[in-house]
N, CA, C and O atoms as a CHARMM CRD file, in Angstrom:
* protein
*
  380
    1    1 MET  N     18.71300   1.90200  -4.87000 PROA 1      0.00000
    2    1 MET  CA    17.61200   2.92900  -5.03500 PROA 1      0.00000
    3    1 MET  C     16.11900   2.33100  -4.19400 PROA 1      0.00000
    4    1 MET  O     15.70400   1.18000  -4.06300 PROA 1      0.00000
    5    2 LYS  N     15.65500   3.42300  -3.79900 PROA 2      0.00000
    6    2 LYS  CA    14.41800   3.20100  -2.86900 PROA 2      0.00000
    7    2 LYS  C     13.16400   2.76200  -3.68300 PROA 2      0.00000
    8    2 LYS  O     13.01800   3.12000  -4.85100 PROA 2      0.00000
    9    3 PRO  N     12.39300   2.08900  -3.12600 PROA 3      0.00000
   10    3 PRO  CA    11.19200   1.23700  -3.84100 PROA 3      0.00000
   11    3 PRO  C     10.13900   2.38800  -4.07300 PROA 3      0.00000
   12    3 PRO  O     10.02700   3.36000  -3.32600 PROA 3      0.00000
   13    4 ILE  N      9.39000   2.15900  -5.18700 PROA 4      0.00000
   14    4 ILE  CA     8.22600   3.09600  -5.73900 PROA 4      0.00000
   15    4 ILE  C      7.18100   2.24800  -5.47500 PROA 4      0.00000
   16    4 ILE  O      7.29800   1.13000  -5.97700 PROA 4      0.00000
   17    5 ILE  N      6.10000   2.48000  -4.77000 PROA 5      0.00000
   18    5 ILE  CA     4.68400   1.84400  -4.66500 PROA 5      0.00000
   19    5 ILE  C      3.93200   2.43100  -5.79900 PROA 5      0.00000
   20    5 ILE  O      4.06100   3.62000  -6.08900 PROA 5      0.00000
   21    6 THR  N      3.21200   1.69100  -6.39500 PROA 6      0.00000
   22    6 THR  CA     2.18700   1.94000  -7.27600 PROA 6      0.00000
   23    6 THR  C      0.88500   1.50400  -6.84000 PROA 6      0.00000
   24    6 THR  O      0.62000   0.31200  -6.68400 PROA 6      0.00000
   25    7 ILE  N     -0.07200   2.59400  -6.60600 PROA 7      0.00000
   26    7 ILE  CA    -1.71200   2.03100  -6.49100 PROA 7      0.00000
   27    7 ILE  C     -2.52700   2.21000  -7.73400 PROA 7      0.00000
   28    7 ILE  O     -2.93100   3.25400  -8.24600 PROA 7      0.00000
   29    8 GLU  N     -2.65100   1.20500  -8.03600 PROA 8      0.00000
   30    8 GLU  CA    -3.43900   1.26300  -9.31400 PROA 8      0.00000
   31    8 GLU  C     -5.29000   0.94800  -9.09000 PROA 8      0.00000
   32    8 GLU  O     -5.78100  -0.15100  -8.83100 PROA 8      0.00000
   33    9 TYR  N     -5.87100   1.94900  -9.23600 PROA 9      0.00000
   34    9 TYR  CA    -7.10100   1.87400  -9.04400 PROA 9      0.00000
   35    9 TYR  C     -8.34500   2.19400  -9.96800 PROA 9      0.00000
   36    9 TYR  O     -8.19000   2.86100 -10.99100 PROA 9      0.00000
   37   10 CYS  N     -9.41800   1.77200  -9.63900 PROA 10     0.00000
   38   10 CYS  CA   -10.79700   1.90100 -10.55000 PROA 10     0.00000
   39   10 CYS  C    -11.19100   3.31700 -10.36200 PROA 10     0.00000
   40   10 CYS  O    -11.71500   3.71000  -9.32000 PROA 10     0.00000
   41   11 PRO  N    -10.89300   4.20800 -11.54300 PROA 11     0.00000
   42   11 PRO  CA   -11.62300   5.58100 -11.39200 PROA 11     0.00000
   43   11 PRO  C    -13.19200   5.35100 -11.51500 PROA 11     0.00000
   44   11 PRO  O    -13.92800   5.91100 -10.70300 PROA 11     0.00000
   45   12 LYS  N    -13.62300   4.68900 -12.32800 PROA 12     0.00000
   46   12 LYS  CA   -15.12500   4.61300 -12.30300 PROA 12     0.00000
   47   12 LYS  C    -15.68300   4.45900 -11.12500 PROA 12     0.00000
   48   12 LYS  O    -16.68000   5.05400 -10.71500 PROA 12     0.00000
   49   13 CYS  N    -14.92500   3.50100 -10.45700 PROA 13     0.00000
   50   13 CYS  CA   -15.51700   3.06800  -8.83700 PROA 13     0.00000
   51   13 CYS  C    -15.57300   3.90500  -7.97600 PROA 13     0.00000
   52   13 CYS  O    -16.18300   3.70400  -6.92500 PROA 13     0.00000
   53   14 GLY  N    -14.81700   5.25000  -8.30100 PROA 14     0.00000
   54   14 GLY  CA   -14.54700   6.21100  -7.18900 PROA 14     0.00000
   55   14 GLY  C    -13.42900   6.18500  -6.39200 PROA 14     0.00000
   56   14 GLY  O    -13.40600   6.96800  -5.44300 PROA 14     0.00000
   57   15 TRP  N    -12.44900   5.41300  -6.58700 PROA 15     0.00000
   58   15 TRP  CA   -11.56300   4.98100  -5.57700 PROA 15     0.00000
   59   15 TRP  C    -10.19300   5.67100  -5.53600 PROA 15     0.00000
   60   15 TRP  O     -9.16200   5.21400  -5.04300 PROA 15     0.00000
   61   16 LEU  N    -10.37700   6.91500  -6.17500 PROA 16     0.00000
   62   16 LEU  CA    -8.90600   7.65600  -6.13800 PROA 16     0.00000
   63   16 LEU  C     -8.83700   8.71700  -4.84200 PROA 16     0.00000
   64   16 LEU  O     -7.88700   9.46300  -4.60400 PROA 16     0.00000
   65   17 LEU  N     -9.82500   8.62800  -4.21700 PROA 17     0.00000
   66   17 LEU  CA    -9.60600   9.51600  -2.88900 PROA 17     0.00000
   67   17 LEU  C     -9.35200   8.24900  -1.71900 PROA 17     0.00000
   68   17 LEU  O     -8.87200   8.50100  -0.61400 PROA 17     0.00000
   69   18 ARG  N     -9.70100   7.03000  -2.09000 PROA 18     0.00000
   70   18 ARG  CA    -9.28900   5.77700  -1.02800 PROA 18     0.00000
   71   18 ARG  C     -7.83400   5.78300  -1.42700 PROA 18     0.00000
   72   18 ARG  O     -7.01000   5.76700  -0.51300 PROA 18     0.00000
   73   19 SER  N     -7.33100   5.80800  -2.92300 PROA 19     0.00000
   74   19 SER  CA    -5.90200   5.50300  -3.12400 PROA 19     0.00000
   75   19 SER  C     -4.96100   6.72900  -2.88500 PROA 19     0.00000
   76   19 SER  O     -3.73900   6.60300  -2.96000 PROA 19     0.00000
   77   20 ALA  N     -5.63200   8.04600  -2.56400 PROA 20     0.00000
   78   20 ALA  CA    -4.90900   9.13200  -2.30700 PROA 20     0.00000
   79   20 ALA  C     -4.77400   9.06600  -0.65400 PROA 20     0.00000
   80   20 ALA  O     -3.78100   9.57100  -0.13100 PROA 20     0.00000
   81   21 TYR  N     -5.62100   8.53900   0.01800 PROA 21     0.00000
   82   21 TYR  CA    -5.55900   8.33100   1.38000 PROA 21     0.00000
   83   21 TYR  C     -4.47500   7.58700   1.65000 PROA 21     0.00000
   84   21 TYR  O     -3.49500   8.12900   2.16000 PROA 21     0.00000
   85   22 ILE  N     -4.47600   6.26500   1.36100 PROA 22     0.00000
   86   22 ILE  CA    -3.44300   5.24300   1.20400 PROA 22     0.00000
   87   22 ILE  C     -2.21300   5.58100   1.29400 PROA 22     0.00000
   88   22 ILE  O     -1.41300   5.39300   2.21100 PROA 22     0.00000
   89   23 ALA  N     -2.03200   6.36600  -0.24100 PROA 23     0.00000
   90   23 ALA  CA    -0.77100   7.20100  -0.40500 PROA 23     0.00000
   91   23 ALA  C      0.00000   7.97500   0.47000 PROA 23     0.00000
   92   23 ALA  O      1.22000   7.99600   0.62800 PROA 23     0.00000
   93   24 GLN  N     -1.21500   8.83700   1.21000 PROA 24     0.00000
   94   24 GLN  CA    -0.81600   9.72700   2.26700 PROA 24     0.00000
   95   24 GLN  C     -0.34900   8.88000   3.71900 PROA 24     0.00000
   96   24 GLN  O      0.69900   9.25100   4.24700 PROA 24     0.00000
   97   25 GLU  N     -0.94400   8.01300   4.20800 PROA 25     0.00000
   98   25 GLU  CA    -0.30600   6.84900   5.10400 PROA 25     0.00000
   99   25 GLU  C      0.91600   6.40400   4.81200 PROA 25     0.00000
  100   25 GLU  O      1.89400   6.62400   5.52600 PROA 25     0.00000
  101   26 LEU  N      0.93700   5.79400   3.81600 PROA 26     0.00000
  102   26 LEU  CA     2.01100   5.27300   3.28300 PROA 26     0.00000
  103   26 LEU  C      3.18600   6.08800   3.29900 PROA 26     0.00000
  104   26 LEU  O      4.15400   5.67800   3.93900 PROA 26     0.00000
  105   27 LEU  N      3.26100   7.38400   2.57900 PROA 27     0.00000
  106   27 LEU  CA     4.33400   8.55100   2.50300 PROA 27     0.00000
  107   27 LEU  C      4.78300   8.90100   3.94000 PROA 27     0.00000
  108   27 LEU  O      5.96600   8.98100   4.26800 PROA 27     0.00000
  109   28 THR  N      3.42600   9.16300   5.01300 PROA 28     0.00000
  110   28 THR  CA     3.96100   9.49100   6.38300 PROA 28     0.00000
  111   28 THR  C      4.94800   8.41500   6.92500 PROA 28     0.00000
  112   28 THR  O      6.12500   8.58600   7.24500 PROA 28     0.00000
  113   29 THR  N      4.15100   7.16700   6.96100 PROA 29     0.00000
  114   29 THR  CA     4.90700   6.09900   7.58400 PROA 29     0.00000
  115   29 THR  C      6.47700   5.87700   7.21200 PROA 29     0.00000
  116   29 THR  O      7.44000   5.73000   7.96400 PROA 29     0.00000
  117   30 PHE  N      6.40600   5.90200   5.86600 PROA 30     0.00000
  118   30 PHE  CA     8.07700   5.14900   5.31000 PROA 30     0.00000
  119   30 PHE  C      8.43400   6.48100   4.66600 PROA 30     0.00000
  120   30 PHE  O      8.56200   6.39100   3.44500 PROA 30     0.00000
  121   31 VAL  N      8.61900   7.64100   5.15400 PROA 31     0.00000
  122   31 VAL  CA     8.70700   9.14600   4.61000 PROA 31     0.00000
  123   31 VAL  C     10.73700   8.56700   4.17500 PROA 31     0.00000
  124   31 VAL  O     11.28100   8.93200   3.13200 PROA 31     0.00000
  125   32 ASN  N     11.18200   8.01800   4.83100 PROA 32     0.00000
  126   32 ASN  CA    12.72100   7.84300   4.18500 PROA 32     0.00000
  127   32 ASN  C     13.17900   6.49500   3.66700 PROA 32     0.00000
  128   32 ASN  O     14.36700   6.19700   3.54200 PROA 32     0.00000
  129   33 ASP  N     12.08700   5.64100   3.35100 PROA 33     0.00000
  130   33 ASP  CA    12.06900   4.71100   3.00800 PROA 33     0.00000
  131   33 ASP  C     11.49000   4.61400   1.64100 PROA 33     0.00000
  132   33 ASP  O     11.60100   3.43100   1.32100 PROA 33     0.00000
  133   34 LEU  N     11.02600   5.16300   0.85100 PROA 34     0.00000
  134   34 LEU  CA    10.33300   5.27900  -0.25500 PROA 34     0.00000
  135   34 LEU  C     10.89500   6.15700  -1.43400 PROA 34     0.00000
  136   34 LEU  O     11.33600   7.23900  -1.04900 PROA 34     0.00000
  137   35 GLU  N     10.95600   5.97800  -2.47900 PROA 35     0.00000
  138   35 GLU  CA    11.57500   6.88400  -3.81400 PROA 35     0.00000
  139   35 GLU  C      9.98500   7.87400  -3.77000 PROA 35     0.00000
  140   35 GLU  O      9.90500   9.09900  -3.68300 PROA 35     0.00000
  141   36 GLY  N      8.95600   6.97300  -3.85300 PROA 36     0.00000
  142   36 GLY  CA     7.53600   7.60900  -4.02500 PROA 36     0.00000
  143   36 GLY  C      6.41400   6.80300  -4.38900 PROA 36     0.00000
  144   36 GLY  O      6.51400   5.60500  -4.65700 PROA 36     0.00000
  145   37 ILE  N      5.17800   7.55400  -4.40200 PROA 37     0.00000
  146   37 ILE  CA     4.13900   6.58000  -4.66600 PROA 37     0.00000
  147   37 ILE  C      3.49500   6.92500  -5.98400 PROA 37     0.00000
  148   37 ILE  O      3.23900   8.11600  -6.16000 PROA 37     0.00000
  149   38 LEU  N      3.27200   6.28800  -6.69100 PROA 38     0.00000
  150   38 LEU  CA     2.31200   6.65000  -7.99300 PROA 38     0.00000
  151   38 LEU  C      0.97800   6.10700  -7.89400 PROA 38     0.00000
  152   38 LEU  O      0.80700   4.91500  -7.63500 PROA 38     0.00000
  153   39 LEU  N     -0.23500   7.12400  -8.13800 PROA 39     0.00000
  154   39 LEU  CA    -1.50500   6.77400  -8.34900 PROA 39     0.00000
  155   39 LEU  C     -1.78300   6.65100  -9.79500 PROA 39     0.00000
  156   39 LEU  O     -1.60200   7.58400 -10.57900 PROA 39     0.00000
  157   40 LYS  N     -2.26700   5.37500 -10.17100 PROA 40     0.00000
  158   40 LYS  CA    -2.35600   5.04000 -11.51800 PROA 40     0.00000
  159   40 LYS  C     -3.79700   4.67200 -11.74900 PROA 40     0.00000
  160   40 LYS  O     -4.17200   3.71600 -11.07000 PROA 40     0.00000
  161   41 PRO  N     -4.63200   5.17400 -12.49500 PROA 41     0.00000
  162   41 PRO  CA    -5.78500   4.84600 -12.89300 PROA 41     0.00000
  163   41 PRO  C     -5.82500   3.47800 -13.63800 PROA 41     0.00000
  164   41 PRO  O     -4.96400   3.31800 -14.50200 PROA 41     0.00000
  165   42 SER  N     -6.77000   2.40700 -13.40200 PROA 42     0.00000
  166   42 SER  CA    -6.27400   1.36900 -14.21300 PROA 42     0.00000
  167   42 SER  C     -7.60000   1.31300 -15.43500 PROA 42     0.00000
  168   42 SER  O     -8.56100   2.05600 -15.23600 PROA 42     0.00000
  169   43 GLU  N     -7.59700   0.65000 -16.34900 PROA 43     0.00000
  170   43 GLU  CA    -8.51800   0.64000 -17.40900 PROA 43     0.00000
  171   43 GLU  C     -9.47700  -0.53500 -17.34700 PROA 43     0.00000
  172   43 GLU  O    -10.37900  -0.68700 -18.17100 PROA 43     0.00000
  173   44 GLU  N     -9.22700  -1.41800 -16.26400 PROA 44     0.00000
  174   44 GLU  CA   -10.04700  -2.57600 -15.94400 PROA 44     0.00000
  175   44 GLU  C    -10.95600  -1.90200 -14.85700 PROA 44     0.00000
  176   44 GLU  O    -10.58000  -1.19800 -13.92000 PROA 44     0.00000
  177   45 GLY  N    -12.22000  -2.26700 -15.18600 PROA 45     0.00000
  178   45 GLY  CA   -13.17000  -1.80400 -14.13000 PROA 45     0.00000
  179   45 GLY  C    -13.16700  -2.82400 -12.87400 PROA 45     0.00000
  180   45 GLY  O    -13.09200  -4.04500 -13.00400 PROA 45     0.00000
  181   46 GLY  N    -13.24700  -2.24500 -11.82300 PROA 46     0.00000
  182   46 GLY  CA   -13.42200  -2.71900 -10.19800 PROA 46     0.00000
  183   46 GLY  C    -11.48800  -2.96400 -10.04400 PROA 46     0.00000
  184   46 GLY  O    -11.24700  -3.67600  -9.07000 PROA 46     0.00000
  185   47 HSD  N    -10.81100  -2.72700 -10.44300 PROA 47     0.00000
  186   47 HSD  CA    -9.33900  -3.13000 -10.19900 PROA 47     0.00000
  187   47 HSD  C     -8.97800  -2.38700  -9.34400 PROA 47     0.00000
  188   47 HSD  O     -9.41300  -1.23600  -9.32100 PROA 47     0.00000
  189   48 PHE  N     -7.99000  -2.89000  -8.31100 PROA 48     0.00000
  190   48 PHE  CA    -7.45300  -2.10000  -7.18600 PROA 48     0.00000
  191   48 PHE  C     -6.18900  -3.18000  -6.67300 PROA 48     0.00000
  192   48 PHE  O     -6.35800  -4.32100  -6.24300 PROA 48     0.00000
  193   49 SER  N     -5.06300  -2.56100  -6.82900 PROA 49     0.00000
  194   49 SER  CA    -3.79300  -3.38400  -6.46000 PROA 49     0.00000
  195   49 SER  C     -2.76700  -2.42700  -6.15100 PROA 49     0.00000
  196   49 SER  O     -2.68100  -1.38100  -6.79300 PROA 49     0.00000
  197   50 ILE  N     -1.86700  -2.75300  -5.07400 PROA 50     0.00000
  198   50 ILE  CA    -0.70000  -2.26800  -4.77900 PROA 50     0.00000
  199   50 ILE  C      0.38600  -2.98100  -5.01700 PROA 50     0.00000
  200   50 ILE  O      0.41800  -4.16300  -4.67400 PROA 50     0.00000
  201   51 GLN  N      1.47900  -2.36200  -5.65800 PROA 51     0.00000
  202   51 GLN  CA     2.78700  -2.84500  -6.05400 PROA 51     0.00000
  203   51 GLN  C      3.87100  -2.45600  -5.74600 PROA 51     0.00000
  204   51 GLN  O      4.03800  -1.24100  -5.85300 PROA 51     0.00000
  205   52 ILE  N      4.82000  -3.13700  -5.34000 PROA 52     0.00000
  206   52 ILE  CA     6.26700  -2.45800  -4.89100 PROA 52     0.00000
  207   52 ILE  C      7.14100  -2.79100  -6.13600 PROA 52     0.00000
  208   52 ILE  O      7.25800  -3.88200  -6.69300 PROA 52     0.00000
  209   53 ASN  N      7.58600  -1.89200  -6.36900 PROA 53     0.00000
  210   53 ASN  CA     8.37200  -1.83400  -7.96000 PROA 53     0.00000
  211   53 ASN  C      8.07700  -3.09900  -8.89400 PROA 53     0.00000
  212   53 ASN  O      8.78200  -4.02300  -9.29900 PROA 53     0.00000
  213   54 GLU  N      6.96500  -2.80700  -9.03400 PROA 54     0.00000
  214   54 GLU  CA     5.94900  -3.83700 -10.10700 PROA 54     0.00000
  215   54 GLU  C      5.83500  -5.31900  -9.51200 PROA 54     0.00000
  216   54 GLU  O      6.02800  -6.28100 -10.25700 PROA 54     0.00000
  217   55 VAL  N      5.61300  -5.43900  -8.56900 PROA 55     0.00000
  218   55 VAL  CA     5.62900  -6.68800  -7.70300 PROA 55     0.00000
  219   55 VAL  C      4.34100  -6.46600  -6.92500 PROA 55     0.00000
  220   55 VAL  O      4.42100  -5.79000  -5.90000 PROA 55     0.00000
  221   56 VAL  N      3.03200  -7.01300  -7.33600 PROA 56     0.00000
  222   56 VAL  CA     1.98900  -7.06800  -6.50700 PROA 56     0.00000
  223   56 VAL  C      1.91100  -7.60600  -5.37000 PROA 56     0.00000
  224   56 VAL  O      1.90400  -8.83500  -5.30500 PROA 56     0.00000
  225   57 VAL  N      1.82700  -6.75200  -4.10500 PROA 57     0.00000
  226   57 VAL  CA     1.69400  -7.14300  -2.67000 PROA 57     0.00000
  227   57 VAL  C      0.29000  -7.05000  -2.24900 PROA 57     0.00000
  228   57 VAL  O      0.06000  -7.81200  -1.31000 PROA 57     0.00000
  229   58 PHE  N     -0.77100  -6.33100  -2.65600 PROA 58     0.00000
  230   58 PHE  CA    -2.26300  -6.85500  -2.34100 PROA 58     0.00000
  231   58 PHE  C     -3.11700  -6.63000  -3.59900 PROA 58     0.00000
  232   58 PHE  O     -2.73400  -5.68800  -4.29300 PROA 58     0.00000
  233   59 ASP  N     -3.92900  -7.13600  -3.92800 PROA 59     0.00000
  234   59 ASP  CA    -5.12300  -7.16800  -4.87800 PROA 59     0.00000
  235   59 ASP  C     -6.11500  -7.25700  -4.10600 PROA 59     0.00000
  236   59 ASP  O     -6.16100  -8.01400  -3.13600 PROA 59     0.00000
  237   60 ARG  N     -7.22400  -6.30300  -4.55200 PROA 60     0.00000
  238   60 ARG  CA    -8.35300  -6.47600  -3.92700 PROA 60     0.00000
  239   60 ARG  C     -9.11000  -7.39000  -4.31100 PROA 60     0.00000
  240   60 ARG  O     -9.92300  -7.80200  -3.48400 PROA 60     0.00000
  241   61 LYS  N     -9.09900  -7.83900  -5.31400 PROA 61     0.00000
  242   61 LYS  CA   -10.10500  -9.26000  -5.98200 PROA 61     0.00000
  243   61 LYS  C     -9.58700 -10.50400  -5.27000 PROA 61     0.00000
  244   61 LYS  O    -10.39700 -11.20600  -4.66400 PROA 61     0.00000
  245   62 GLU  N     -8.32900 -10.81700  -5.29900 PROA 62     0.00000
  246   62 GLU  CA    -7.61200 -11.83600  -4.58100 PROA 62     0.00000
  247   62 GLU  C     -8.16200 -11.61800  -2.90800 PROA 62     0.00000
  248   62 GLU  O     -8.61600 -12.64300  -2.39900 PROA 62     0.00000
  249   63 GLN  N     -8.15200 -10.62400  -2.21500 PROA 63     0.00000
  250   63 GLN  CA    -8.06400 -10.46000  -0.72100 PROA 63     0.00000
  251   63 GLN  C     -9.67100 -10.41000  -0.44500 PROA 63     0.00000
  252   63 GLN  O    -10.12000 -10.60700   0.68400 PROA 63     0.00000
  253   64 ALA  N    -10.48600 -10.13500  -1.55400 PROA 64     0.00000
  254   64 ALA  CA   -11.93700 -10.14200  -1.32000 PROA 64     0.00000
  255   64 ALA  C    -12.17900  -8.78200  -0.50400 PROA 64     0.00000
  256   64 ALA  O    -12.90000  -8.78300   0.49400 PROA 64     0.00000
  257   65 GLY  N    -11.55800  -7.64400  -0.96000 PROA 65     0.00000
  258   65 GLY  CA   -11.81100  -6.38900  -0.00500 PROA 65     0.00000
  259   65 GLY  C    -10.84700  -5.35700  -0.20000 PROA 65     0.00000
  260   65 GLY  O    -10.06900  -5.34400  -1.15300 PROA 65     0.00000
  261   66 PHE  N    -10.90300  -4.31800   0.87600 PROA 66     0.00000
  262   66 PHE  CA    -9.66200  -3.18200   0.63000 PROA 66     0.00000
  263   66 PHE  C     -9.11200  -3.76800   1.92800 PROA 66     0.00000
  264   66 PHE  O     -9.76600  -4.45700   2.71100 PROA 66     0.00000
  265   67 PRO  N     -7.81500  -3.40700   2.06500 PROA 67     0.00000
  266   67 PRO  CA    -6.55400  -3.39600   3.05500 PROA 67     0.00000
  267   67 PRO  C     -7.10000  -2.67100   4.09700 PROA 67     0.00000
  268   67 PRO  O     -7.74900  -1.67100   3.79100 PROA 67     0.00000
  269   68 GLU  N     -6.95500  -3.00900   5.45100 PROA 68     0.00000
  270   68 GLU  CA    -6.67800  -2.22900   6.35800 PROA 68     0.00000
  271   68 GLU  C     -5.57900  -1.60300   6.39100 PROA 68     0.00000
  272   68 GLU  O     -4.49200  -2.12300   6.14200 PROA 68     0.00000
  273   69 ILE  N     -5.81200  -0.06400   6.79800 PROA 69     0.00000
  274   69 ILE  CA    -4.10400   0.60200   6.46600 PROA 69     0.00000
  275   69 ILE  C     -3.07400  -0.08600   7.71400 PROA 69     0.00000
  276   69 ILE  O     -1.87700  -0.08500   7.42700 PROA 69     0.00000
  277   70 LYS  N     -3.43400  -0.63100   8.98800 PROA 70     0.00000
  278   70 LYS  CA    -2.59700  -1.18800   9.45200 PROA 70     0.00000
  279   70 LYS  C     -1.98600  -2.54300   9.10200 PROA 70     0.00000
  280   70 LYS  O     -0.83100  -2.80600   9.43700 PROA 70     0.00000
  281   71 THR  N     -2.73800  -3.38900   8.44100 PROA 71     0.00000
  282   71 THR  CA    -2.12800  -4.41900   7.84500 PROA 71     0.00000
  283   71 THR  C     -1.52700  -4.14700   6.58000 PROA 71     0.00000
  284   71 THR  O     -0.59900  -4.85000   6.18200 PROA 71     0.00000
  285   72 LEU  N     -1.92900  -3.27900   5.97200 PROA 72     0.00000
  286   72 LEU  CA    -1.06200  -2.74400   4.70400 PROA 72     0.00000
  287   72 LEU  C      0.19600  -2.06600   5.09000 PROA 72     0.00000
  288   72 LEU  O      1.15500  -2.23100   4.33600 PROA 72     0.00000
  289   73 LYS  N      0.36600  -1.23300   6.28000 PROA 73     0.00000
  290   73 LYS  CA     1.72000  -1.11100   6.39000 PROA 73     0.00000
  291   73 LYS  C      2.58400  -2.19600   6.99200 PROA 73     0.00000
  292   73 LYS  O      3.81100  -2.12600   6.93200 PROA 73     0.00000
  293   74 GLN  N      1.99900  -3.11600   7.52400 PROA 74     0.00000
  294   74 GLN  CA     2.91500  -4.15700   7.91000 PROA 74     0.00000
  295   74 GLN  C      3.23400  -4.94000   6.91400 PROA 74     0.00000
  296   74 GLN  O      4.38400  -5.37200   6.98500 PROA 74     0.00000
  297   75 ILE  N      2.58900  -5.29300   5.96300 PROA 75     0.00000
  298   75 ILE  CA     3.11600  -6.14200   4.83300 PROA 75     0.00000
  299   75 ILE  C      4.15300  -5.23000   3.95400 PROA 75     0.00000
  300   75 ILE  O      5.08000  -5.80800   3.38600 PROA 75     0.00000
  301   76 ILE  N      4.03000  -4.03600   3.85500 PROA 76     0.00000
  302   76 ILE  CA     4.86600  -3.26400   3.04800 PROA 76     0.00000
  303   76 ILE  C      5.94200  -2.95100   3.79000 PROA 76     0.00000
  304   76 ILE  O      6.83800  -2.62400   3.01100 PROA 76     0.00000
  305   77 ARG  N      6.47600  -2.85900   5.43900 PROA 77     0.00000
  306   77 ARG  CA     7.25800  -2.70500   6.13200 PROA 77     0.00000
  307   77 ARG  C      8.14800  -3.78600   6.01400 PROA 77     0.00000
  308   77 ARG  O      9.35000  -3.61100   5.81000 PROA 77     0.00000
  309   78 ASP  N      7.42000  -5.34000   6.17800 PROA 78     0.00000
  310   78 ASP  CA     7.95300  -6.37300   5.99100 PROA 78     0.00000
  311   78 ASP  C      8.83200  -6.74800   4.46400 PROA 78     0.00000
  312   78 ASP  O      9.53100  -7.73000   4.21600 PROA 78     0.00000
  313   79 ILE  N      8.54700  -5.76300   3.73800 PROA 79     0.00000
  314   79 ILE  CA     9.07200  -6.04300   2.41900 PROA 79     0.00000
  315   79 ILE  C     10.02500  -5.24100   2.58800 PROA 79     0.00000
  316   79 ILE  O     11.11800  -5.79600   2.70100 PROA 79     0.00000
  317   80 ILE  N     10.02200  -3.58600   2.67900 PROA 80     0.00000
  318   80 ILE  CA    11.02100  -3.01900   2.39800 PROA 80     0.00000
  319   80 ILE  C     11.92100  -2.32100   3.44200 PROA 80     0.00000
  320   80 ILE  O     12.88500  -1.59700   3.19300 PROA 80     0.00000
  321   81 ASN  N     11.41000  -2.68400   4.72300 PROA 81     0.00000
  322   81 ASN  CA    12.52000  -2.40900   6.07600 PROA 81     0.00000
  323   81 ASN  C     11.96400  -3.39900   6.81100 PROA 81     0.00000
  324   81 ASN  O     10.86300  -2.94200   7.11600 PROA 81     0.00000
  325   82 PRO  N     12.05200  -4.37100   7.23100 PROA 82     0.00000
  326   82 PRO  CA    11.66600  -5.44500   8.08800 PROA 82     0.00000
  327   82 PRO  C     11.98100  -4.84500   9.49800 PROA 82     0.00000
  328   82 PRO  O     11.21300  -5.06700  10.43400 PROA 82     0.00000
  329   83 GLU  N     13.27800  -3.97200   9.67600 PROA 83     0.00000
  330   83 GLU  CA    13.34000  -3.55900  11.07100 PROA 83     0.00000
  331   83 GLU  C     12.78900  -2.41300  11.58500 PROA 83     0.00000
  332   83 GLU  O     13.00000  -2.05100  12.74300 PROA 83     0.00000
  333   84 LYS  N     11.95100  -1.69000  10.64100 PROA 84     0.00000
  334   84 LYS  CA    11.14400  -0.52900  11.22900 PROA 84     0.00000
  335   84 LYS  C      9.95200  -1.10900  12.31600 PROA 84     0.00000
  336   84 LYS  O      9.19500  -2.06500  12.14500 PROA 84     0.00000
  337   85 ASP  N     10.05100  -0.22800  13.44800 PROA 85     0.00000
  338   85 ASP  CA     8.80200  -0.30100  14.05100 PROA 85     0.00000
  339   85 ASP  C      7.56500   0.41900  13.89000 PROA 85     0.00000
  340   85 ASP  O      7.55900   1.63800  14.06700 PROA 85     0.00000
  341   86 LEU  N      6.77200  -0.05100  13.65000 PROA 86     0.00000
  342   86 LEU  CA     5.34600   0.93400  13.27700 PROA 86     0.00000
  343   86 LEU  C      4.76700   1.41000  14.55300 PROA 86     0.00000
  344   86 LEU  O      3.65700   1.93900  14.49500 PROA 86     0.00000
  345   87 GLY  N      5.34000   1.30200  15.66000 PROA 87     0.00000
  346   87 GLY  CA     4.70300   1.66300  16.80000 PROA 87     0.00000
  347   87 GLY  C      3.30600   1.17000  17.25200 PROA 87     0.00000
  348   87 GLY  O      3.17700   0.03000  17.69800 PROA 87     0.00000
  349   88 HSD  N      2.25500   2.02400  17.14100 PROA 88     0.00000
  350   88 HSD  CA     1.06700   1.60900  17.59000 PROA 88     0.00000
  351   88 HSD  C      0.35200   0.59400  16.71200 PROA 88     0.00000
  352   88 HSD  O     -0.52600  -0.19300  17.06400 PROA 88     0.00000
  353   89 SER  N      0.95300   0.77300  15.35800 PROA 89     0.00000
  354   89 SER  CA     0.34500   0.19300  13.97800 PROA 89     0.00000
  355   89 SER  C      1.06700  -1.30600  14.08000 PROA 89     0.00000
  356   89 SER  O      0.56800  -2.16800  13.35700 PROA 89     0.00000
  357   90 ASP  N      1.84500  -1.57200  14.65500 PROA 90     0.00000
  358   90 ASP  CA     2.60500  -3.00400  14.76100 PROA 90     0.00000
  359   90 ASP  C      1.78800  -3.76200  15.18000 PROA 90     0.00000
  360   90 ASP  O      0.85100  -3.45200  15.91600 PROA 90     0.00000
  361   91 LYS  N      2.09700  -5.08800  14.67000 PROA 91     0.00000
  362   91 LYS  CA     1.57900  -6.46700  15.05000 PROA 91     0.00000
  363   91 LYS  C      2.08800  -6.70600  16.60700 PROA 91     0.00000
  364   91 LYS  O      3.14900  -6.27900  17.06100 PROA 91     0.00000
  365   92 LYS  N      1.24400  -7.36700  17.22100 PROA 92     0.00000
  366   92 LYS  CA     1.49900  -7.72000  18.41200 PROA 92     0.00000
  367   92 LYS  C      2.69500  -8.81700  18.58800 PROA 92     0.00000
  368   92 LYS  O      2.81200  -9.79200  17.84600 PROA 92     0.00000
  369   93 LYS  N      3.42400  -8.56800  19.49900 PROA 93     0.00000
  370   93 LYS  CA     4.33000  -9.27600  19.71000 PROA 93     0.00000
  371   93 LYS  C      4.30900 -10.82700  20.42700 PROA 93     0.00000
  372   93 LYS  O      3.94900 -10.76000  21.60200 PROA 93     0.00000
  373   94 GLU  N      4.52900 -11.79900  20.09800 PROA 94     0.00000
  374   94 GLU  CA     4.59100 -13.03700  21.09100 PROA 94     0.00000
  375   94 GLU  C      5.36100 -13.11600  22.07500 PROA 94     0.00000
  376   94 GLU  O      6.48300 -12.66800  21.83800 PROA 94     0.00000
  377   95 ASN  N      5.17200 -13.59400  23.30700 PROA 95     0.00000
  378   95 ASN  CA     6.20100 -13.47900  24.05000 PROA 95     0.00000
  379   95 ASN  C      6.67600 -14.85600  24.21200 PROA 95     0.00000
  380   95 ASN  O      7.67700 -15.08900  24.89000 PROA 95     0.00000
């Protein structure tokens, strides 16, 4: 079964559009690797996290801010499909 990503966001903080943008980026990048993405309004004020199959891979409070999309794609790739090439969004490989 392919993984499901959940983006839990604070609707009172106005983070729905940010969440939708991240979802669109991830769906475009991982089109064949994901079952889907769930946008979930949080009941906790200021909450923003990203989970893969209910395992938190990013938390705004723990990371002291929002993820850069490039970094987030790398984190998710490393979990769901480590062999996937992210092209220009990929880490610089050391020689």
